[in-house]
C-alpha positions in Angstrom: 81.3 -48.9 -15.0 79.5 -45.6 -15.3 76.3 -44.7 -17.0 76.0 -41.2 -18.4 72.7 -39.7 -19.4 71.1 -36.3 -20.3 67.3 -35.9 -19.9 65.0 -33.9 -22.1 61.7 -32.8 -20.8 60.4 -31.2 -24.0 60.6 -33.9 -26.6 64.4 -33.6 -27.4 64.5 -30.0 -28.1 66.7 -29.2 -25.1 68.5 -31.4 -22.6 69.4 -31.0 -18.9 72.9 -31.4 -17.5 74.8 -34.5 -18.0 74.3 -37.0 -15.0 76.7 -39.9 -14.4 75.7 -42.9 -12.3 78.2 -45.4 -11.0 77.1 -49.0 -11.6 78.4 -52.3 -10.5 77.2 -55.9 -11.0 75.8 -56.3 -7.5 73.5 -53.2 -7.4 71.3 -52.2 -10.2 71.2 -48.5 -11.4 68.5 -46.4 -9.5 66.2 -46.2 -12.5 65.9 -50.0 -12.7 64.8 -50.2 -9.1 61.9 -47.8 -9.3 59.8 -46.4 -12.2 60.3 -42.9 -10.7 62.6 -40.9 -13.0 64.6 -38.9 -12.3 65.4 -40.4 -8.9 64.2 -38.4 -5.9 67.0 -36.2 -4.4 65.6 -35.8 -0.9 68.0 -36.9 2.0 65.9 -40.0 2.9 65.8 -41.4 -0.7 69.6 -40.6 -1.3 70.4 -42.6 1.8 68.4 -45.6 0.7 70.0 -45.6 -2.8 73.6 -45.4 -1.2 73.1 -48.6 0.7 
């Protein structure tokens, strides 16, 4: 299952690129694990999310 979103940072006037997150029943999507959105893209955080 995939979750596809687009984020607006100006109240819905414009939207960023479409992002798709793969989801499964054993691992929650990254935005449900932390309140930080969008998820950090640094190598350390990416590695933690991929586990």
